Phi, psi and omega in degrees: 000132183271109181261129182275146178274156179289145178294136182255339181232169177296328178295317177297320181295316180294324176295323178296319177295319178299319177297319179298316182286339179279347180295156184287107175256154178300137184255329182237174185299321180296317179295321179294317178299316179297317179299315179295320178297321178299326180277355177093019180252151174271117183301323180294317179294318178298315179298318179295319178296316180295318179298317179298316178297318180295316180294320178294317179296319180294318182291327183263358183288130175290347180272353179277096188294331180294315180292316180298317180296321179295320178295315180297318179297317179297320178295318179293322177297318179296319178295319178295316180298327179288335180276338187288137177192003185291337182295341181273350183269159175281166181302316181293324178293320178298311180299317180295318181293322178296314180298319180295316178298312183295320181287327183281314189236358183303303182289323181299322183258005178075025178283129178247129180241142175283147178281103182243155172272093184292342179293332181271350180286149178287162179300321180296318179295319179296317179298319179295317178297319178296317178301318180294320177298315179299321178296316183293329181259007180295151182303321180297319181294321181290325176297317178297319181295317179295322179296325182285337183275000000 
């Protein structure tokens, strides 16, 4: 029996790796399936397991910006939805609350408002504007703004 000696130098080690990579490995799907069957594995099951692991790793990876952005967007939408309540107020209450918010925290938080004739805006538009103002001056939003600065 021909017993191989252990590599003693980096050159021996690299040559051993080259020999390993030069061995006949399966090249196409049929050869890989046959190889797996010889080892006692079901190729379809192995493929499904690998695909499942890859999808799970991709979904849970903090480096997957699409998933992270979707989570952040969903959290912000939920936070915005919890703040909304202006649709229940009357037009005069909405206008009064908007003026109070803008005068109290507008300059302090760097809110810039366009000079609009709010009297011509619909009730729905006013409610939406108030909701957005409430969102922008919410404590969570200000904490995020402070963290970025």
